[in-house]
N, C-alpha and C positions, 0 to 999 in steps of 0.2 A: 321599424314600427309599422304595424299593418294599418291599411286604410280605415279600418273600423275603430282604431285607437286614436286616430288623428283628431287633434283638438282644433275646434273651429271657434275663434274668439267671438264673443257676443258684441254688439254695437256698443254697449256700456258695460264696463267691468263692474261687478258687484263681488263684495267680500263674502267668501265661503269661510266661516269661522271654523269649521271642522277640518279644513284641509291644511296642509303645511307640515305634516309629518311630526317630527320630534319636537318642533318649536311652534307648533300650532297654538299653544296656550300663551305665548308671549308675543307673537307677531301680529300686528295690526296696522291698518293703513291710516291711522290718525296718531297725532302727537299729543303730549300733555299728560298730567298726572292721573292715575287711576285711584290713588288713595293719599291720605294725609299722613305723613310721617317725616319728622325732622331728622337730618343727618347727625350722627354723633360727632362730637368735637373732642379731640384729645389735647395733650399739653404742648404739642409742638406747633410752630407756625404752619408747617406744611401738613395739610390733611388731604390724603389720598383715598378715594373711593373707587374700588376696582375689583377685579377678579383675576386669577392667575392663568388667563388665556394669553396667546401671543400678544394681543394688543396691550393688556396689563402688564406683561412681563417686561416689555420695552421700558417702561417708566420705572419700575422697581429695581431693574438692573441699573439704570442710570443713577437713581438715588443711592444705591449701594456703592456703585463706582465713585461718586462724589464723596461719600463718607469715607471710602477707602483712602482717598487723597487728602483726607483731614478736613474737609469742609464741615464743621459742626452745625452750621445753618441748614444743612441738608437732612438734619434728623427729621423724621416723619412719623405720623401715625397713618397705618394703612388699615382701613375698614373694608371688610368684604361686602361686595354687592352681588347677591346671588340672582343672576339674571334668569335662572330657571324658575325662580319663585316670584319674579316680577318686581324685584327691588328697585330696579331702575326706573320704575314708573311712580315712585314716591314722590310727593310734592318737593321734599328736600333735594332728592336727586335731580329732579326735573329743573329745579332752581339752579343747580350746578351745571347741569348739561341738558339744555332743552331738546337735544337729540336723543336722550335716554340710552346712551351708549357708554360703556366703560372704556377707559378710565376717565375720572374727573378729578381735578386738583383744586384746592382752595388754598390760597397763600394769605394767611392772617398777618404776616409781617408787613403788609402794605396797608395804607388807609386811603380809600376804602379797601376791604379784602378783594384781592384778585381772584377771579375764577378762571380756569384754563380748561377747555375740553378740546378733544381730539389728540390722540397719543403723539402725533408729530408735533403739534403745537406745544404740547406739555414738555416734550423733549427740548425744543428750541428755547422755550421759556426758562427751563432749568439750567441749560448750558450756558445761556446768556447771563443769567442771574449769577452764576458761580464762576463764570469765565473759564470753562473747562469743556473738553470734548467737542468743541465747535471751533474750527480754524478762524483766525481773524484776517489772514491775508486773503484779499478778494478772490482770486482764483481758486484757492484751496477751499474757502468757505463756499463758493458756488458749487465745486465738485461734491462737497459733502451735502449740501442742501439738495443737489440733483439726485443723488442716491437715496436720501431720505424720502423725498417726494416720489422718487420711482417706486419705493416700497409702499407708500401710502396708496398709490394709484394702482399697483400691481396686485397687492395681497388679496383684495376682494375677489379676484379671479381664482385665487387658491383657496381661500376659506368659504366665502359665499357661493362660489361657483363649483369648483372641483370638489371640495369638501362636502358641500351640501348634497350634490347629485350622487357623489360616489359612496358617502357614508351615512347620510341622514335622510334622504328622500324616502318617503314610504315605498316607492317602487323605483327600480333601476331602469333607465332608458339609455340606449346606446348614444343617441345623438348629443344630448348635453354632457355626458360623460367623456365622449371623445372630443368635444369641442373645449372643454375645460382642462382636460388632460394635455392636449396639445398646447394650450397656452402656458400652463404651468411648466411644461418641459421647455418651452422657448424661453421662459423667464429664468429657469435654472441654467440654460445655456448661455444667456446673457450675463449672469453672475460668474459662471464657470470661465468664460472667455476673459472677463475682466480680471478675475483672480489668478489667471494663469500668469499674469505679469506683476502682480501686486500682492503684498502680504495681507493687506487690508483693502477694503473697497476703493479708498482714496489714495493708497500709497502705503507709506511705512507706518503711518500713525493710525491708531484705533480711535474712532470717534462715534458720534450718535447714530451716523448712518449704518455702521457695523451693528450696533446694538439692535436697532430697529429691524434690519434685514436678518439678523440672526434668530430673533424671536419667532419669525415665520419659516424662512428657508433653511436656517440651520437646524430648527427643530424638525423640519420635515425630513431632512437628510439623515440626521442622527438619532431621532427618536420616534420615527415611524408613525407620525400623526396621520389619521384616518386609516391606519393599517394599510398604507399604499406604498410602502418601500418597494416591494416587488413589482407592482403594477407600473409605477413610474420609473423603475430602473434607477433609483437615486444613487446608487453606488457608482454609477458611471460618471458622475459629476465629481470627479476627484478633487479638483481645486476648491470646490465649495465645501467639500467634506473636510479637507485640510484646514481651511479658514474657520469653519464652524466649531471644529474640535479644539482649535487654539482659543477661541473665545470661550468655549464651555469650560475649559479648564481654569478660568480666572475665578477666584474665590468670590468676588463680588457678584459675578454672573450666577454662580451657584447658589448664593444667598437670594438674589433677586428672583431666581426661579421658583423659590419655595414660598414666596409671600402671596397671601390671598389665595392659597391652593387648598381647596376642600376635598380633593381627590388624591389618589395615590397612597403609597405607604405612610403610615402615620408619622414615622420619623422625618419624612420629607415635607410635611405640612407646616406652614406658619400661617394659620388661617387669618389672624390679625397680627400686625407688626407695630409695636409701640416703642421698643428699644432693641439694641443689639442683643441683650440677653434672650430675647424671644427665640433665637436661633439655637440656644443651648438645649 
């Protein structure tokens, strides 16, 4: 970056509504609703409001895995929240998640209704509710929670950092791309070293930490998100690729990946999900 392009921060930051690139129309420095609109409610106790991004896929994969195990109480309605249109700033969604980020879950089987926001919190809530995909033995549970929260803390560097500057920013600059590419590759190496000795992140058993990490890092290695496969040399992380492929072959994962997806081939989209027949 040349001297004339160097940014000098002002004493007090002010919001330039025209900046921000692809997401300038939905990013803002204040919280709260921009318009009044209630959320739809379907017939099932579990109501999910989401989009088929990696954070949304975590939860739909878990719900489909629970249903595959025979937990009928995990039946759910999944309503699409189009973040490009600002649906996350409706009064109904803000009531479900004051942070205006997908996904949000409302559990109407409890009194009063339980709201859960943040994808990791939703996964823990559902795993505990149904007693599946979360170990109960203290050491194993701690390992699972550690990898789950590792993902929650690490993925913003992948999506909001690398993905933003490499794929979405209006101009490409070497420093931020290098900074976040280095961190993403370090994270992939963390996973690759762990998976060199384990079938799944915590050992022999598949759990919510695998689902959460797969949605970001498995997607990165197998499906070329941000069109960065060659740039990040993702093929070199062979243990991550093996683990991700094993997960992606699961029927429940394939179903969960399709929910609330408004893009891609028509046959892969399940824009809203209200029953198993929606996949037919």
